[in-house]
C-alpha positions in Angstrom: 104.9 132.9 65.1 106.7 130.6 67.6 109.1 128.0 66.3 108.3 124.3 66.8 111.1 124.1 69.4 109.7 126.9 71.5 106.2 125.4 71.4 107.6 122.1 72.6 109.4 123.9 75.4 106.2 125.7 76.5 104.2 122.4 76.3 106.9 120.7 78.4 106.4 123.2 81.1 102.6 123.3 81.3 101.7 119.6 80.5 102.7 118.3 83.9 100.1 120.6 85.4 97.4 119.5 82.9 98.3 115.8 82.8 100.2 115.1 86.1 102.7 112.3 85.9 104.1 110.6 89.0 107.6 109.2 89.0 108.6 106.4 91.4 110.8 107.7 94.2 112.7 104.4 94.3 113.4 103.4 90.7 112.5 106.6 88.8 110.0 105.0 86.4 106.8 106.7 85.5 103.9 105.7 87.7 101.1 107.3 85.6 98.7 110.0 86.6 96.5 107.7 88.7 99.2 106.8 91.1 99.4 109.3 94.0 101.8 107.2 96.1 104.8 107.9 93.9 105.7 104.2 93.8 105.4 102.1 90.7 103.6 98.7 91.0 106.8 96.7 91.1 108.5 98.7 93.8 105.2 98.8 95.8 104.9 95.0 95.7 108.6 94.7 96.8 107.9 96.6 100.1 108.3 94.2 103.1 104.9 94.1 104.8 104.5 92.9 108.4 101.9 90.2 107.8 101.3 88.8 111.4 102.0 91.7 113.8 101.7 91.8 117.6 98.6 93.8 118.3 100.4 95.8 121.0 103.9 96.6 119.8 103.6 95.7 116.1 106.5 93.4 116.0 106.2 90.4 113.7 105.1 87.2 115.4 107.2 84.2 114.7 104.2 81.8 115.0 100.5 82.5 114.9 99.2 82.7 118.4 95.5 83.0 119.5 96.1 86.3 121.4 98.1 88.0 118.7 100.4 89.3 121.4 104.2 88.6 121.4 106.0 87.2 124.4 107.8 90.5 125.1 104.5 92.4 125.5 103.0 89.6 127.6 106.1 89.7 129.9 106.4 93.5 130.1 103.4 95.4 128.8 104.2 98.8 127.3 102.4 102.0 128.2 100.7 102.1 124.8 97.8 99.8 124.0 98.0 99.1 120.2 100.3 99.6 117.2 99.4 100.1 113.6 102.7 99.6 111.6 102.5 98.3 108.0 106.1 97.8 107.0 109.2 96.1 108.1 112.2 98.4 108.4 114.5 96.7 105.9 115.5 97.6 102.3 113.9 99.4 100.4 111.9 100.9 103.3 115.1 101.8 105.1 116.3 103.7 101.9 113.0 105.7 101.8 113.3 106.7 105.4 117.0 107.7 105.0 116.0 109.8 102.0 113.4 111.6 104.1 115.6 112.1 107.2 119.0 112.9 105.7 118.5 113.9 102.0 115.5 116.3 102.7 113.3 114.4 100.2 110.0 115.7 101.7 108.1 114.0 98.9 108.9 110.7 100.5 106.8 111.7 103.5 103.8 111.6 101.2 104.6 108.0 100.1 105.0 106.8 103.7 101.9 108.7 104.9 99.7 107.0 102.3 100.9 103.5 103.1 100.3 104.2 106.8 96.9 105.7 106.1 95.9 102.5 104.2 96.8 100.5 107.4 94.9 102.8 109.7 91.8 102.6 107.5 91.9 98.8 107.8 91.4 99.1 111.6 87.9 98.8 112.8 88.3 100.4 116.2 87.5 104.1 117.0 89.8 106.9 116.0 91.7 108.9 118.6 90.8 112.4 119.7 94.2 113.9 118.6 97.4 112.9 116.9 100.8 113.7 118.4 104.0 113.3 116.3 107.1 112.3 118.3 108.7 115.7 119.1 112.3 116.5 118.3 114.4 118.6 120.7 114.6 122.2 119.5 118.4 121.8 118.8 117.8 118.7 116.6 114.9 120.4 114.9 117.0 123.4 114.1 119.8 121.3 112.6 117.5 119.1 110.5 115.0 121.8 109.5 111.9 119.7 109.9 110.4 116.9 112.0 109.9 113.9 109.7 107.2 112.4 112.1 105.3 115.7 112.0 105.3 115.7 108.2 103.7 112.3 108.2 101.3 113.2 111.0 100.2 116.3 109.1 99.0 114.3 106.1 97.2 111.8 108.3 95.6 114.5 110.3 94.2 116.1 107.1 93.0 112.9 105.6 91.3 111.5 108.7 90.2 114.9 110.0 91.8 114.4 113.4 93.3 117.4 115.1 97.1 117.5 115.1 98.7 118.5 118.4 102.4 119.7 118.2 102.3 121.9 121.3 101.2 119.8 124.3 104.2 117.5 124.2 107.8 118.6 124.3 111.2 116.9 124.1 113.0 118.5 127.1 116.3 116.5 126.8 118.5 116.6 123.8 119.3 112.9 123.9 122.1 111.1 122.1 121.4 109.5 118.7 119.9 106.0 119.4 121.7 104.4 116.5 123.9 101.6 117.7 122.2 101.3 121.1 120.5 98.1 122.2 117.1 98.1 123.8 118.4 98.6 127.4 120.7 101.5 126.3 117.9 103.1 124.3 115.6 102.9 127.3 118.1 104.7 129.5 119.0 107.2 126.9 115.4 108.3 126.3 114.3 108.3 130.0 112.5 111.4 131.1 113.0 113.0 127.7 109.5 114.3 127.3 107.0 116.6 129.1 103.3 117.2 128.7 101.4 120.4 129.5 99.4 120.3 132.7 96.3 121.4 130.8 96.4 118.3 128.6 92.9 116.7 128.6 92.7 114.2 125.7 91.9 110.6 126.8 92.6 108.8 123.5 95.7 109.7 121.6 97.8 108.3 118.6 101.5 108.8 118.6 102.9 109.1 115.1 106.5 108.2 114.3 108.4 107.3 111.1 110.2 104.2 112.4 109.9 102.2 115.6 113.1 100.3 116.4 112.9 98.8 119.9 109.9 100.9 120.9 111.8 102.7 123.7 111.0 106.2 122.3 107.3 105.7 121.8 107.0 103.9 125.1 108.7 106.7 127.0 106.3 109.3 125.3 103.4 107.0 126.0 104.4 106.7 129.7 104.5 110.5 129.9 101.1 110.8 128.4 99.8 108.0 130.7 100.9 109.9 133.7 99.1 113.0 132.3 95.9 111.1 132.4 95.6 109.6 128.9 93.6 106.3 129.0 94.2 104.9 125.5 97.4 105.3 123.5 98.1 104.0 120.0 101.3 104.0 118.1 101.0 104.7 114.3 104.3 104.3 112.5 105.4 103.6 108.9 107.9 100.9 109.7 109.3 98.8 112.4 112.5 96.8 113.0 111.3 93.2 113.5 112.9 90.8 115.9 112.2 87.5 114.0 
């Protein structure tokens, strides 16, 4: 007969599979079995949402305008047509993204994916033909071991049943890290960094990224897709650095 201690040990190993318990990735508190986002209610409510975004770039609007388009996009329209970005890139969102990128906390990609999915499902316009995660250069991919944008895109692809394309677009230049660059420097750094296969035929595409800072990277990829014949390009990202 097993001792009480050994029974407790066995139960401790099998109960999580019978009654799954989720723990908040930010504070570590139990979320309960019904919470699949791995965020407790308090931490979820603390996430900084972008409440009045520009329809094109997703940046927060300082004042409510009838067109819902910021002055920057009115002055210089990007190559993409719409952005769906739910969160402002500030604490604790910045902490989540850094966990994902640099601490290899792949579980965080599920948290960010679900939040982005909620935002996409609120949009009434038609879904794209394919999803393209912002590609990493092979050298960067080898060092990190995974593409965080691809992890997020994989979840969205499965949930929305939209094909995921990770082969048609390539990063052909191993650009410098964009951290610390202003918008002009980022634009120069990322210029001509991507290529698209000649056989590419999709006309409506969504680019998926984890964070949009100035929009230089997604705009350069959108420009490459536009030149390849894509007619409508959306940007789906989990968070954005806001300018207001």
